[in-house]
N, C-alpha and C positions, 0 to 999 in steps of 0.2 A: 511540667508539660501540660499543654492544653488537652483536656480529655477528648475534645473533638478531633484531635490529631491522631488519636490511637486507632489503628486499623484492626478490626476484629477478624482474625483468621478463620478460615473454614475449620470445622471441628469434625474429626472422625470419632464416632462413638463406637467403641469396641464392646459389644454386648456379649457377655460370656457367663459361665458359671464355674466356680472353683472346682466342682466335681465332674466337669465335662471333659472327657478324654480328648475329644476333637479340639476343644479349646486349648488344652495343653499343647497340642500340635500347632495350633494357630498362633499362640502367644509369641513365639520367636519371630513370626512373620510381622506381627503388629509392632514388635520392638524394632524391627528393621525399617518398617515404614516410618516410625517415629524418628529414627535417626536420619533417614534420607530425605524426609520432608520437613525437617526442622526449619522453622522460620516461615514455612508455607502453610502448614496444617498443624493444628493442635490435636493431640490424641488423648482421649479420656476413656476410662473403663467403667462399665456398669455391670452389676451382678443381677442375674435373672431369676434366681430361686428355683433351680431345676428340680431339686429333691428336698421337699419340706412338708411339714404338716403330716397328713396321712401317708404320704409317699416315703417319708423318712423311716429308717429302721435298720436292722442288721444288713450289712452289705451282702451277706450270704444269700439273701432273698433275690438279689439281682445279679449275683456274681457270674452265673453262666452266660448271661447276655453281655456283661462287661468284658469277660474273658475272651469271648468270641470276637469282640470288636478291637481288641488290643493289637493284634497282628496287622489288621487293615490300617489302623491309625499309624502304627510304626512304619509300614511300607509306604504309605502315601505322604506322610509329613516328615519322616526322618527322625522323630523323637524316639526315645527309648523309655519304656516303663521298667522301673527297677524291680529287682527281686524282692526287696522288702515290701513294696506295694502288692506284688502278686501274692506274697505270703499272707499279707493282711486280708486279701480277698478270699484266699483259700481257707483261712481260719473262720471267716464268715461272721464273726461277732461284732466287728467294728460298726459303730452307729453312723450310718451314712446320712448326712444332713447338711444341706447347703447353707443353712443359716449361720452357724458359728464362723466358718471362714469368710462368709460375706460380711458379718459383723466386724471381723478383723480388718477387712479391706475398707469398710466405711470408717472405722476408727482411725485407721492410718490416713485416709484422705482428709479427715477433719483436722488431724494433727499437722500434716505437712502442707496442706493448701496448695499442693503442686501436682497437677494431673499426670505429668510425665513420670514422677517418682511413684505415683500410685499404680501406674501401669506396670512398672518394674516390680513393685511389691506384690502385685497380684500374680505375676508370673512366678515369683519366689514361693508364694503360697502353694501354687500348683506343683512346683518342683518338689517341695517338701513332702507332698502327698504322693504324687505319681512316681517319683523316682526313689524317695527315701522312706516311704511308708509311714510318715509321721501322723500323729493323731491331731487332726485339725479341730477337734472339739476341745482340746486342752489349751488353756491360755499359755502355758509354759512353752508350747511349740513355737510361738511367735517371737519370743525374745531373741533367739539367734538371728532371725530374719530381719530384725530391726537394726542390727549392728551396722550394716553398710550405709544406712541412711542417717545415723546419728540422732535418732529420735529418743525421747525420754521413755524408758521402759515402764516406769511406774505409772506415768500418765496414760500410756497406751493401754496398759492392763486395766486401769480404772475405766477408761472409755469402752474397752472391749466388753466389760461386765455390766455397763450401764444400761438401764432400760431404754433410755432415749436412743442408744445406738441400735438396739434391736428394733425399735420402732422405725428408725431411719432406714434400716436394711429392708424391712417389710414394705416401706413406702417406695423404695427403689424397685423391689420386685413388682409392685403394682404399676409403677411408671413404665417399666419394660413391657408389661402386659398391655398397657394402653397404647404403646407404640405399635403393637400388633406383632411382636416378635413371637414366632412359633417354634424356633429351634435355635440351638447354639452351636458354634458362634455365629453372630450376625454383625456386620459392620454397616453403620449408617453414617453418611456424611451430611453435616448440617452447614448450610451456607445461608447466612442471614436467617430468614424465616422459613426457608425451604429445607426439606429433608430428603435424601436420596439413599436408597438401599444399594450399597456397593457390593455386598455379597451375603448370601445366606449359605452357611456352611463353610468348610475349609476352602481356602484358595492359596496356592503357592505365591511367593512374593512377586515374581515377575508378572503374573496375571493380575494380582491386586494392584500393583504399581501402575500397570497400563490402564486399568479401569479408572483409577484415581486421577491419573494425568489427563485422561480423556474428559472426565467430569470437570476438572478444574479448567481445562481449555474451553469447554463448551460454556461454562459459567462466565469466564472472562470475556467471551464474545457477546454476551447478552447486554 
């Protein structure tokens, strides 16, 4: 195929954090967008580094704030936070750090080279945490999550532990900061050289779809 004949689709950048409860509620919406706009819009996921460095530490230090937000997130988005996750928070000792799960997503992305599968894996990571209370700092947590994707577990674990993967994750955090993202989730649509903020914060599917359709319509008329 002549490379000049390849049409670059608009890209929806789903900017999230694996430890963000509102992102856990937003991910099913993004998955639905990915299905319904297949062939019209590419969807990619980026990690923002919400909890890291000096902010990382025992989940008990922020559990009161997190616990208070759970009911609102459930009511607004329809997702459910599992009892194992709540027990993890109540125990208070879990090391709350965005970098390990972000490294896992970066490692997966490098292995699969498929943005759509990476979006699905990112949601699986959040489900393991917010529903099942799994330890996202432990490499062993990710092995079962790889099974539906058919990726090599040993190669994933090697990449997960590699210093270059940690560097790539931190570079991703920095790139998100340069975009000017101040909260998660955020969705940005990139069309050619232009970027448009589609939403800051959670939006239900119908609202997000309407905004995306309007943006695509406006761009097609220019």
